[in-house]
C-alpha positions in Angstrom: 7.7 40.4 2.5 4.7 40.5 4.9 1.6 38.4 5.0 -1.2 39.3 2.6 -4.0 40.9 4.6 -6.3 42.4 2.0 -9.4 40.2 1.5 -9.9 41.3 -2.1 -6.2 40.6 -2.9 -6.4 37.1 -1.3 -9.4 36.3 -3.4 -7.6 37.6 -6.5 -4.6 35.5 -5.7 -6.8 32.4 -5.4 -8.5 33.3 -8.7 -5.1 33.7 -10.4 -4.1 30.2 -9.2 -7.3 28.9 -10.8 -6.4 30.6 -14.0 -3.0 29.0 -14.0 -4.5 25.5 -13.4 -7.0 25.9 -16.1 -4.6 27.4 -18.6 -1.9 24.8 -18.1 -4.5 21.9 -18.1 -6.1 23.1 -21.3 -2.7 23.7 -22.9 -1.5 20.2 -22.0 -4.7 18.6 -23.4 -4.4 20.6 -26.6 -0.8 19.5 -27.0 -1.7 15.8 -26.5 -5.5 15.2 -26.7 -6.9 12.0 -25.4 -8.6 10.3 -22.4 -5.3 9.3 -20.8 -4.0 12.9 -20.9 -7.3 14.1 -19.4 -7.1 11.5 -16.6 -3.5 12.4 -15.8 -4.4 16.1 -15.6 -7.3 15.4 -13.2 -5.0 13.2 -11.1 -2.3 15.8 -11.0 -4.8 18.5 -9.9 -6.3 16.2 -7.2 -3.0 15.0 -5.9 -1.6 18.6 -5.8 -4.5 19.8 -3.7 -4.2 16.8 -1.3 -0.5 17.4 -0.9 -1.1 21.1 -0.2 -3.7 20.1 2.4 -1.2 17.6 3.9 1.6 20.2 4.2 -0.4 23.0 5.6 -3.1 21.3 7.7 -2.4 17.6 8.5 1.3 18.1 9.6 0.4 20.9 12.0 -2.8 19.5 13.4 -1.9 15.8 13.7 1.9 15.4 13.5 3.5 18.4 15.2 1.7 21.6 16.3 5.0 23.5 16.2 5.1 23.1 12.4 3.7 26.5 11.4 4.9 28.1 8.2 3.7 30.5 5.6 4.8 28.6 2.5 6.8 25.7 1.2 10.0 27.8 1.2 9.4 28.8 4.8 8.7 25.2 5.7 11.9 23.9 4.1 13.9 26.6 5.8 12.4 25.7 9.2 13.0 22.0 8.7 16.6 22.5 7.6 17.4 24.7 10.6 15.7 22.4 13.1 17.9 20.5 15.6 
């Protein structure tokens, strides 16, 4: 599969990720309403975003410039085949 190049499709993909985050967060809160659940959902979203930033920016810019990959699967494949 090639890289996604269409700007409208890239925006749509980002919007669909937002829909997934909102749908799952609201569903979790409905299943177990309370301030602790809300706090855990917020922390999960924040930590996930920071982890993504770490994987796709920090590692390449500050740790090893040769770490360039298109996704987590590609990253794992590169790290496993590295010598």
